VMD Tcl script that draws the C-alpha trace (Angstrom):
set ca {
  {101.44 115.88 -19.84}
  {104.66 114.27 -17.83}
  {107.38 112.78 -19.69}
  {107.70 108.97 -19.57}
  {111.39 108.38 -17.86}
  {113.54 105.67 -17.72}
  {117.30 104.81 -16.39}
  {119.36 102.83 -18.86}
  {122.43 100.83 -17.72}
  {125.04 102.53 -19.90}
  {128.53 100.34 -20.81}
  {129.33 102.48 -23.71}
  {129.13 99.32 -25.65}
  {126.63 98.95 -29.01}
  {124.04 97.05 -26.95}
  {123.28 99.57 -24.31}
  {123.89 102.33 -26.88}
  {120.89 100.44 -29.24}
  {119.15 100.06 -25.62}
  {119.35 104.34 -25.44}
  {118.14 104.87 -28.76}
  {115.08 101.97 -28.51}
  {113.52 104.10 -25.70}
  {113.94 107.32 -26.77}
  {112.51 105.53 -29.74}
  {109.34 105.09 -27.33}
  {109.31 108.35 -26.31}
  {111.26 107.92 -23.03}
  {113.18 110.47 -21.86}
  {116.85 108.94 -20.47}
  {119.23 109.27 -17.86}
  {122.24 106.68 -18.28}
  {124.18 105.07 -15.85}
  {127.94 104.45 -16.09}
  {129.55 102.37 -14.05}
  {133.64 102.71 -13.49}
  {134.77 99.08 -12.57}
  {137.95 98.95 -11.40}
  {139.13 95.83 -13.63}
  {137.68 97.04 -16.56}
  {134.22 99.03 -17.35}
  {132.62 97.16 -20.28}
  {133.31 98.14 -24.13}
  {134.04 101.85 -23.76}
  {135.83 104.14 -22.21}
  {134.26 107.26 -19.85}
  {135.05 109.67 -21.90}
  {133.67 107.86 -24.85}
  {130.42 107.23 -23.31}
  {130.21 110.83 -21.88}
  {130.77 111.90 -25.98}
  {127.93 109.91 -26.96}
  {125.52 110.77 -24.15}
  {126.17 114.23 -25.16}
  {125.28 113.64 -28.89}
  {122.20 111.93 -27.77}
  {121.24 114.54 -25.52}
  {120.76 112.76 -22.48}
  {122.22 113.00 -18.56}
  {125.23 110.29 -17.78}
  {125.53 109.48 -14.13}
  {128.94 108.09 -13.33}
  {129.18 105.47 -10.55}
  {133.12 105.35 -9.90}
  {134.05 101.90 -8.24}
  {137.49 102.41 -8.56}
  {138.10 104.40 -4.79}
  {136.48 104.51 -1.86}
  {133.57 102.97 -0.56}
  {132.59 101.95 -3.98}
  {135.81 100.16 -4.18}
  {135.71 98.39 -1.22}
  {131.95 96.97 -1.60}
  {133.16 95.94 -5.13}
  {136.10 94.10 -4.28}
  {134.16 92.39 -1.18}
  {131.75 91.18 -3.92}
  {134.52 89.67 -5.97}
  {136.16 87.87 -3.26}
  {132.69 86.39 -1.59}
  {131.03 85.44 -4.80}
  {127.66 83.94 -3.97}
  {126.73 82.99 -7.26}
  {130.20 81.19 -8.69}
  {132.87 82.30 -11.07}
  {133.52 81.77 -14.96}
  {137.03 80.79 -16.36}
  {138.89 83.28 -14.17}
  {137.80 84.73 -11.13}
  {135.13 86.45 -12.93}
  {131.95 87.00 -10.68}
  {129.65 87.71 -13.37}
  {126.22 87.50 -11.67}
  {127.26 88.91 -8.56}
  {128.68 91.62 -10.11}
  {125.65 92.84 -11.96}
  {123.64 92.04 -8.82}
  {125.67 94.61 -7.53}
  {125.28 96.88 -9.62}
  {121.44 96.74 -10.27}
  {121.40 97.06 -6.53}
  {123.20 100.53 -6.98}
  {121.03 101.52 -9.97}
  {117.86 100.46 -8.24}
  {118.84 102.90 -5.17}
  {119.83 105.49 -7.36}
  {116.12 105.29 -9.65}
  {113.96 105.25 -6.36}
  {115.71 108.56 -5.53}
  {115.11 110.05 -8.67}
  {111.65 108.31 -8.53}
  {111.70 106.68 -12.01}
  {110.81 103.26 -12.07}
  {111.93 101.70 -15.52}
  {115.40 100.47 -15.54}
  {116.67 98.99 -19.05}
  {119.86 97.09 -20.03}
  {121.31 95.79 -23.25}
  {121.69 92.95 -22.05}
  {120.97 90.15 -24.73}
  {119.81 86.51 -24.16}
  {122.67 84.15 -24.52}
  {125.18 86.69 -25.31}
  {127.37 85.98 -22.17}
  {127.52 82.40 -20.58}
  {126.60 83.38 -16.74}
  {125.05 86.64 -16.56}
  {123.04 86.75 -19.66}
  {121.42 83.48 -19.78}
  {117.31 82.88 -18.72}
  {118.09 80.98 -15.60}
  {120.71 83.65 -14.15}
  {118.25 86.73 -15.22}
  {116.02 85.49 -13.39}
  {117.97 85.23 -10.01}
  {119.23 88.88 -10.56}
  {115.82 89.90 -11.02}
  {114.61 88.34 -7.79}
  {117.76 89.04 -5.67}
  {117.78 92.63 -6.71}
  {113.83 92.58 -6.21}
  {113.48 94.73 -9.77}
  {111.49 92.04 -11.14}
  {108.88 93.62 -13.86}
  {111.05 96.62 -13.37}
  {113.92 95.90 -15.58}
  {113.45 95.91 -19.25}
  {115.88 94.10 -21.63}
  {114.98 95.69 -25.10}
  {117.00 93.97 -27.47}
  {115.63 90.59 -26.10}
  {112.63 91.68 -24.44}
  {110.19 89.26 -26.81}
  {112.12 86.43 -25.46}
  {111.44 87.04 -21.79}
  {108.72 87.81 -19.54}
  {106.53 91.12 -20.27}
  {107.41 93.96 -17.51}
  {105.28 96.32 -15.54}
  {105.90 99.23 -18.06}
  {104.56 96.75 -20.88}
  {101.37 95.64 -19.16}
  {100.36 99.21 -18.48}
  {100.90 100.31 -22.35}
  {103.98 102.73 -21.49}
  {105.94 100.62 -23.78}
  {104.97 98.90 -26.81}
  {106.15 95.64 -26.88}
  {105.70 95.16 -30.23}
  {108.46 97.32 -31.40}
  {110.96 96.10 -28.92}
  {113.07 92.81 -30.07}
  {114.01 89.46 -30.11}
  {117.54 89.24 -30.13}
  {119.67 86.17 -28.99}
  {123.16 84.55 -29.00}
  {126.45 85.74 -29.01}
  {126.32 87.10 -32.92}
  {125.59 90.98 -33.56}
  {124.39 91.18 -37.27}
  {120.82 92.04 -35.71}
  {122.27 94.92 -33.36}
  {124.51 96.18 -36.05}
  {121.18 96.59 -38.63}
  {119.70 98.49 -35.71}
  {122.88 100.88 -35.24}
  {122.23 101.96 -39.06}
  {118.61 102.22 -38.62}
  {119.59 104.39 -35.52}
  {122.79 106.58 -37.34}
  {125.26 105.71 -34.58}
  {129.05 104.58 -34.36}
  {129.95 102.24 -31.87}
  {133.43 101.09 -30.33}
  {134.51 97.26 -31.58}
  {134.70 94.55 -28.60}
  {137.52 95.77 -26.54}
  {139.89 93.58 -23.92}
  {136.70 93.67 -21.75}
  {137.35 92.70 -17.59}
  {140.76 91.61 -16.30}
  {138.52 89.14 -13.90}
  {137.85 86.95 -16.75}
  {141.71 86.64 -17.99}
  {142.57 82.48 -17.49}
  {145.79 83.75 -17.01}
  {145.60 86.19 -14.71}
  {143.88 83.87 -12.13}
  {146.52 83.17 -9.49}
  {147.71 86.87 -9.53}
  {144.18 88.26 -9.02}
  {143.72 85.94 -6.34}
  {146.72 86.56 -4.65}
  {145.96 90.36 -4.78}
  {142.72 89.89 -4.02}
  {143.36 88.18 -0.52}
  {146.32 90.75 -0.17}
  {144.31 93.66 -0.77}
  {144.72 96.35 -2.84}
  {144.05 100.34 -2.44}
  {142.98 102.74 -4.80}
  {146.25 103.26 -6.75}
  {147.57 99.85 -6.05}
  {144.52 98.62 -8.18}
  {146.02 100.77 -11.40}
  {149.22 98.19 -11.50}
  {147.28 95.06 -11.85}
  {147.42 94.76 -15.57}
  {150.81 96.28 -15.91}
  {154.00 94.40 -16.43}
  {155.47 91.16 -14.83}
  {154.28 90.56 -11.32}
  {156.00 88.08 -8.73}
  {155.16 86.80 -5.61}
  {158.27 86.66 -3.35}
  {156.50 84.62 -0.11}
  {154.17 87.34 -0.10}
  {156.19 90.59 -1.59}
  {154.54 91.94 -4.26}
  {157.04 93.01 -6.90}
  {156.67 94.54 -9.97}
  {158.97 94.52 -13.64}
  {157.84 96.86 -16.32}
  {157.80 94.81 -20.06}
  {158.65 97.49 -21.97}
  {159.66 101.26 -21.95}
  {156.11 102.62 -21.27}
  {155.08 100.21 -18.62}
  {158.42 101.31 -16.99}
  {157.23 105.00 -16.95}
  {153.68 104.03 -15.31}
  {155.72 102.30 -12.69}
  {157.96 105.43 -12.26}
  {155.35 107.57 -12.22}
  {152.63 105.93 -9.99}
  {155.17 104.07 -7.81}
  {156.76 106.67 -6.26}
  {154.20 106.88 -3.58}
  {152.99 103.47 -3.05}
  {155.93 101.68 -3.29}
  {160.00 101.12 -3.38}
  {160.68 102.08 -7.10}
  {164.40 100.91 -8.63}
  {165.13 102.72 -11.44}
  {167.96 101.24 -13.39}
  {171.20 103.43 -15.41}
  {171.40 100.75 -17.87}
  {169.09 99.00 -19.95}
  {166.45 97.05 -17.64}
  {162.96 97.24 -16.52}
  {161.79 99.16 -13.83}
  {161.09 97.74 -10.66}
  {158.64 98.17 -8.02}
  {158.69 96.30 -4.94}
  {155.06 96.97 -3.07}
  {155.70 95.62 0.48}
  {158.58 95.58 2.78}
  {161.88 93.01 2.44}
  {164.90 92.15 3.74}
  {168.21 92.43 2.14}
  {168.69 88.97 0.73}
  {165.45 89.15 -1.09}
  {166.10 93.13 -2.63}
  {169.08 91.35 -3.73}
  {167.29 88.43 -5.57}
  {165.09 91.20 -7.23}
  {167.80 92.91 -8.27}
  {169.03 89.55 -9.99}
  {165.50 89.22 -11.14}
  {165.73 92.63 -12.78}
  {168.92 91.53 -14.67}
  {167.48 88.55 -15.70}
  {164.56 90.72 -17.49}
  {167.73 93.34 -18.79}
  {169.76 93.09 -21.97}
  {172.32 91.36 -20.62}
  {169.77 88.54 -19.27}
  {169.04 85.26 -21.23}
  {166.14 82.68 -21.12}
  {167.88 80.40 -18.69}
  {168.18 83.52 -16.19}
  {164.82 83.93 -16.46}
  {163.76 80.36 -15.93}
  {165.16 80.75 -12.98}
  {162.47 82.81 -11.39}
  {159.35 81.23 -13.13}
  {157.84 79.48 -9.93}
  {157.59 82.92 -8.44}
  {155.69 84.52 -11.64}
  {151.60 85.39 -11.04}
}
mol new
graphics top color blue
foreach p $ca { graphics top sphere $p radius 0.5 }
foreach p [lrange $ca 0 end-1] q [lrange $ca 1 end] { graphics top cylinder $p $q radius 0.2 }
display resetview
C-alpha cells in the first residue's frame, strides 16, 4: 500500500508543529519545508526547527532566502508588493504567495499533491483572513491542494478531504489570536514549543524609514545581517552604523571588515561602520557622531544628528 504523503510549511512555531502532528495522526508521511528569510524566520530558529523535525522522524528541507537567487527574488517581492503592506513595510500576502509558489514547485517535483500550513483563520490581520486566503489560493494555483488543519472546519473542503484521504471530522475549527486551543492540542500531542518571538523586522513600525532606504539602496548577503544591528544613519545616501553596546560593536567589527570602512575607537565609544564611500568632510561629521554617542558625549550632542537617524 502506498503511504499518503504531504508537505507541511514549517515555521517552527506552535501552529506549524501542530499541523505536522495532526497530519501524522491522519497517517501521512510528512515532509517539512522551512523558509529561512532575511528579515525574520517566523517563530523559531533553523536549528530549533531541525531538532523538532528529528524528534518527529520527518525530513526537513530548507529554502535559504538570505542569499543568492532566492534573496534577490525575495527583495523584489518586498519592493513591489502587489497586495499592499501592513503597519511596517511587511507585504504579508505577497510573502505568503512567494513561499507557497516555491513550495508548489518543490511538491510537484516530489509528486506530493497535498500542501499543509499551520495558518489559523483570523490570527494575522493581513494573510490569515478569509479574503486573503482566497487570493493566496487562487494566485498560487493551490486551491483544493492547500489544507489548513487548525481552521479547516471553517474553510472549504480540500481535494484530499473530498477523496477521503483526510478525515475532516478530526480537523479543527480554531480562529482568532488566542492560543488556548492550540495549547490544549500541544498537551495532547506532548510537544514542546517556543514562545512567540520578535518575528519579522518588516513589521516593525520604527524601522519603516530604515528599510525603505536600504531596499532602495540595495542589500547584499552580508549587509542584510546588519539591518537589525546598531543605530543607523543616512547622510545624503551614505549608510552609517554605530554599535549600541559592546556586543553590537563586536558584530560590526567582525562583519564590517569585508563590506565597509570600519572605525574602531581607542577610547570608550561605539565602533562605526561606513557602508558607502564618503568625502573627508563627511567622515569628520561621522567621527563627531561617534563622539556624541561615546561616554564623553551628551544628549545635546546626539540631538544634532537626529535628522539623519533611520
